[in-house]
C-alpha positions in Angstrom: 0.0 0.0 0.0 1.3 3.4 -0.9 1.2 6.2 1.6 1.0 8.9 -1.1 -2.0 10.7 -2.4 -2.7 9.2 -5.9 -2.5 12.6 -7.7 -0.3 11.1 -10.5 -0.9 8.2 -12.8 2.6 6.9 -12.2 4.6 4.8 -14.7 5.9 1.5 -13.3 9.5 2.8 -13.6 11.6 3.5 -10.5 14.7 5.6 -11.5 17.6 5.0 -9.2 20.5 6.6 -11.0 20.9 9.2 -13.8 23.6 11.1 -15.5 23.4 13.3 -18.6 20.9 11.9 -21.0 20.8 8.4 -19.5 18.5 7.2 -16.6 18.7 3.8 -15.0 15.9 2.0 -13.1 16.0 -0.3 -10.1 16.4 -3.3 -12.4 19.5 -1.9 -14.2 17.6 -1.1 -17.4 18.8 2.1 -19.0 16.7 4.7 -20.9 17.5 7.6 -23.2 15.6 10.3 -21.2 13.8 12.8 -23.3 11.6 13.8 -20.3 14.3 15.3 -18.1 11.9 16.0 -15.2 9.6 17.8 -17.7 12.1 20.3 -19.1 13.8 20.7 -15.8 17.2 19.1 -16.2 18.3 21.3 -19.1 21.9 20.4 -18.6 21.1 16.7 -18.2 20.9 14.7 -15.0 23.5 15.7 -12.3 25.7 18.1 -14.3 29.1 18.3 -12.6 29.3 22.1 -12.5 25.9 22.4 -10.7 26.7 19.5 -8.4 30.0 21.1 -7.4 28.3 24.5 -6.7 25.6 22.9 -4.5 28.2 20.8 -2.6 30.3 23.9 -1.9 27.3 25.8 -0.7 26.3 22.9 1.6 29.4 23.5 3.6 28.7 27.3 4.0 25.1 28.1 4.6 21.8 26.6 3.4 19.1 29.0 4.4 18.8 32.2 6.4 15.8 34.4 5.5 14.9 37.0 2.9 15.3 39.5 5.7 19.0 39.3 5.1 21.1 40.4 2.1 21.8 37.6 -0.3 24.7 38.0 -2.8 23.8 34.8 -4.6 20.4 36.2 -5.3 21.9 39.3 -6.7 24.2 37.3 -9.0 21.3 35.2 -10.4 19.1 38.2 -10.8 21.8 40.0 -12.7 22.1 37.1 -15.1 18.3 36.9 -15.7 18.0 40.7 -16.2 21.1 40.9 -18.5 19.5 38.3 -20.8 15.9 39.6 -20.7 13.7 42.7 -21.0 13.4 42.8 -17.2 15.2 44.8 -14.6 14.2 43.3 -11.3 13.6 39.7 -10.0 11.6 38.0 -7.3 12.6 34.5 -6.4 10.2 31.7 -5.4 10.1 27.9 -5.5 8.1 26.9 -8.6 6.5 27.9 -11.9 3.1 28.0 -10.2 4.3 30.3 -7.5 5.9 32.5 -10.2 2.7 32.8 -12.1 0.7 33.5 -8.9 3.1 36.3 -8.1 2.9 37.7 -11.7 -0.9 37.9 -11.4 -0.6 39.7 -8.0 2.0 42.1 -9.4 -0.1 42.9 -12.6 -3.3 43.6 -10.6 -1.6 45.7 -7.9 0.4 47.8 -10.4 -2.4 48.5 -12.8 -5.2 48.6 -10.2 -7.3 46.6 -12.7 -8.4 43.0 -12.3 -9.2 41.4 -15.7 -6.5 39.2 -17.2 -6.7 37.7 -20.7 -5.3 34.2 -21.2 -5.8 31.5 -23.9 -7.6 28.3 -24.5 -5.5 25.2 -23.9 -3.0 27.2 -21.9 -1.4 25.9 -18.7 -0.2 28.2 -15.9 -0.1 26.0 -12.8 -2.3 24.4 -10.1 -2.6 27.2 -7.5 -6.0 29.0 -7.5 -4.6 31.8 -9.7 -2.8 29.3 -11.8 -5.9 27.2 -12.4 -8.0 30.3 -13.0 -5.5 31.5 -15.6 -5.4 28.1 -17.3 -7.6 27.6 -20.3 -8.3 23.9 -19.7 -11.5 23.0 -17.7 -10.3 19.5 -16.8 -7.8 20.8 -14.2 -10.5 22.9 -12.4 -13.0 20.2 -12.0 -14.2 19.7 -8.5 -12.4 22.6 -6.9 -15.3 25.0 -6.6 -15.4 28.6 -7.7 -12.3 29.9 -9.4 -10.6 33.2 -8.9 -12.6 35.6 -11.0 -11.5 38.1 -13.7 -10.0 35.7 -16.2 -11.1 35.7 -19.9 -10.0 33.1 -22.4 -9.3 33.7 -26.1 -8.4 31.2 -28.9 -4.7 30.8 -29.2 -3.0 31.9 -32.4 -6.0 33.9 -33.6 -5.1 37.6 -33.8 -8.6 38.6 -34.8 -9.9 37.3 -31.5 -8.8 40.6 -29.8 -11.5 42.4 -31.7 -14.0 41.0 -29.3 -12.3 43.1 -26.5 -12.2 46.4 -28.4 -14.5 48.2 -26.0 -13.0 47.0 -22.8 -10.5 49.1 -20.9 -10.3 47.3 -17.5 -7.6 44.8 -18.6 -4.7 44.4 -16.2 -2.6 42.0 -18.4 -2.5 39.5 -21.1 -0.7 36.2 -20.1 0.6 33.7 -22.6 3.0 30.9 -23.4 5.0 31.4 -26.6 4.7 27.6 -27.0 1.8 25.9 -25.3 3.6 22.9 -23.8 0.9 21.0 -21.8 -1.6 22.2 -24.4 0.0 20.1 -27.2 3.4 21.8 -28.1 1.8 24.5 -30.1 4.2 27.4 -31.1 2.7 30.9 -31.4 2.8 32.6 -34.7 4.8 35.8 -34.8 1.8 37.7 -36.2 -0.2 36.6 -33.2 2.4 37.6 -30.7 2.8 41.0 -32.3 -1.0 41.5 -32.1 -0.9 40.6 -28.4 1.8 43.1 -27.8 0.0 45.9 -29.7 -3.2 45.1 -27.8 -1.4 45.4 -24.5 0.1 48.8 -25.5 -3.3 50.1 -26.7 -5.1 49.1 -23.5 -2.2 50.0 -21.2 -2.1 46.4 -20.0 0.9 44.4 -19.0 2.3 41.6 -21.1 3.1 38.5 -19.0 5.0 35.7 -20.8 5.0 32.4 -19.0 8.4 30.9 -19.8 8.3 28.2 -17.2 8.7 25.5 -19.9 10.3 27.5 -22.8 12.7 29.6 -20.8 16.4 29.1 -19.9 17.5 28.1 -23.3 14.9 25.5 -24.3 14.1 27.1 -27.7 17.7 28.0 -28.6 17.4 31.5 -27.1 17.6 32.5 -23.5 13.8 33.0 -23.6 11.2 31.9 -26.1 9.6 35.3 -26.5 12.7 36.5 -28.3 11.7 34.6 -31.4 8.5 36.7 -31.6 10.2 40.1 -31.1 8.4 40.8 -27.8 9.3 43.0 -24.9 7.4 41.5 -22.0 6.7 43.5 -18.8 6.7 40.3 -16.7 8.4 37.0 -17.4 8.0 33.9 -15.3 10.5 31.1 -15.2 11.2 27.9 -13.2 11.8 24.4 -14.5 15.2 24.7 -16.2 16.5 27.4 -13.9 18.0 25.1 -11.2 18.9 21.9 -13.1 16.5 20.0 -10.9 16.8 22.0 -7.7 13.4 23.7 -7.0 13.5 27.3 -7.9 11.3 29.9 -9.8 11.5 33.5 -10.5 9.4 36.5 -11.7 11.4 39.0 -13.9 9.8 42.4 -14.3 10.5 45.9 -15.6 11.7 48.5 -13.2 8.6 50.6 -13.2 6.7 47.7 -11.5 8.8 48.1 -8.4 6.3 50.4 -6.7 3.8 47.5 -6.6 6.2 45.0 -5.0 7.3 47.2 -2.1 8.3 45.8 1.3 5.5 43.6 2.8 3.5 43.3 -0.5 4.7 39.8 -1.3 7.0 37.2 0.2 8.2 33.6 0.5 10.0 31.6 3.2 12.1 29.4 1.0 12.3 31.3 -2.3 15.8 32.3 -3.3 17.5 30.2 -0.6 21.2 29.7 -0.8 21.2 26.2 -2.3 18.7 27.1 -5.0 20.7 30.1 -5.9 24.0 28.2 -6.1 22.3 25.7 -8.5 20.7 28.5 -10.6 23.9 30.5 -10.8 25.9 27.5 -12.0 23.2 26.5 -14.5 23.0 30.0 -16.0 26.7 30.3 -16.3 26.6 27.5 -18.9 23.2 28.0 -20.6 23.4 31.7 -21.2 26.7 31.4 -23.1 26.2 32.5 -26.7 27.9 29.5 -28.1 25.9 27.1 -26.0 22.6 28.6 -27.2 23.8 28.5 -30.8 24.4 24.8 -30.3 20.9 24.3 -28.9 19.4 26.1 -31.9 21.4 23.9 -34.3 20.4 20.7 -32.5 16.8 21.8 -32.4 16.8 22.2 -36.2 18.4 18.8 -36.5 15.7 17.2 -34.2 12.9 18.7 -36.3 14.5 17.6 -39.6 15.1 14.0 -38.3 11.5 13.7 -37.0 10.0 15.0 -40.2 12.2 12.9 -42.5 12.2 9.7 -40.6 8.6 9.5 -39.2 6.5 9.0 -42.3 3.4 7.4 -41.0 -0.3 8.1 -41.8 -1.2 8.1 -38.1 0.9 11.3 -37.6 -1.0 14.5 -38.2 1.8 17.0 -37.5 5.3 17.4 -36.1 6.0 20.8 -34.5 8.2 22.6 -32.0 11.1 25.0 -31.6 14.6 24.3 -30.3 14.6 21.2 -28.1 10.9 21.0 -27.5 9.0 18.9 -30.0 5.5 17.5 -30.4 4.2 14.7 -32.5 0.5 14.9 -33.0 -1.2 11.6 -33.8 -4.7 10.6 -34.9 -5.2 8.4 -31.8 -4.2 8.5 -28.1 -0.5 8.1 -27.7 -0.3 6.3 -24.4 0.3 2.8 -26.0 3.1 4.3 -28.1 4.7 5.9 -25.0 4.6 2.5 -23.2 6.2 0.7 -26.0 8.9 3.4 -26.3 9.7 2.8 -22.6 10.1 -0.9 -23.3 12.6 0.1 -26.1 14.5 2.4 -23.7 13.2 5.9 -24.6 11.4 8.1 -22.1 8.9 10.7 -23.6 5.8 12.5 -22.4 2.3 13.1 -23.5 0.9 16.6 -24.1 -2.8 15.9 -24.0 -4.2 12.7 -25.3 -2.8 12.6 -28.8 0.6 14.3 -28.7 4.0 12.8 -27.9 6.2 15.5 -26.3 10.0 15.3 -26.5 12.1 17.3 -24.1 15.8 16.2 -24.3 18.4 18.0 -22.3 20.0 21.0 -24.0 23.3 19.1 -23.7 22.0 16.2 -25.8 24.3 14.9 -28.6 23.2 14.6 -32.2 23.8 10.9 -32.2 21.4 10.6 -29.2 18.8 12.5 -31.1 19.2 10.1 -34.0 19.0 7.2 -31.6 15.7 8.5 -30.2 14.2 9.1 -33.6 15.2 5.5 -34.6 13.4 4.2 -31.5 10.3 6.3 -32.4 10.4 5.0 -36.0 10.6 1.4 -34.8 7.6 1.8 -32.4 5.5 3.7 -35.0 6.3 1.1 -37.6 5.2 -1.7 -35.2 1.9 0.0 -34.4 1.2 0.8 -38.0 1.8 -2.9 -39.0 -0.5 -4.1 -36.2 -3.3 -1.9 -37.4 -3.0 -3.2 -40.9 
């Protein structure tokens, strides 16, 4: 009997050891891991530079309080602001916390309450996160949601015409690639329309980079591909190489809304998390590293589209090292067979296989993963015939 709440439909795999792209279960079976904690271990499992930084910090100090100065927080904040449109950072523990803080910051700064998000979006499982999410299935059974959220169709610029007479909008919140919603990249035209709308309505632009940030798309942040200048950026997942950490990055004019006592966290920005984040960003934010990610992302898309030629596949899409394979039917049987063949991948909804290799993945590992996908798709296609 398990003593855990059964909030997850867990796979029957117990990972006991992992390094880089390879994970090993309790039976000694190895897997090519294209899950990486759901886009968390961007440098692969247990990267040496991050491990060394955490070990060193363990011998100094783990946690004090945010009532004290924290030089490590300043270092990580400087890295985040130097590579984004933001000027100031608030550290927390997760993407959901970051999005919760972003909603609070937008409402307090604008003194307006309505926030526009998009259908099929995902912004976390706190009450503000659920309310912002454009998927009813995650809200079922939890009673009334936080009010003030309005959902538009994603990738449809003309949808903003329905809001032309409304001036009480605090912010528009979006993902530049909807990850949980099916790995759906935003069109540049759509992103530009969102930004123009925000400027017209004097609303803030919030970009949720929890899954696409920290190098995942081949740039420091996914919004860079769309030519955006967000007022608020939320990050987490890849920021700490597996150590729990999140952040809100905002423009300097927002500082008046987050004054002393307006928001807080006990554990956010603690010394161990900052040591992990600083070491992670030292590597990922290097120009040459991001250029390699971009090149490997193009290689991944090319391999998938050239090698996976099956009628059951509707579309292959993505950017950088996040890819989605949309199928005609539910993908869970494919995912289970891929696990048997030593490849770990994720669903993104019922019909999409999601690939999230580490940014440090080698091209031959990408080719190996595509070969495993080809083998499993071929098997399922032959069985159906």
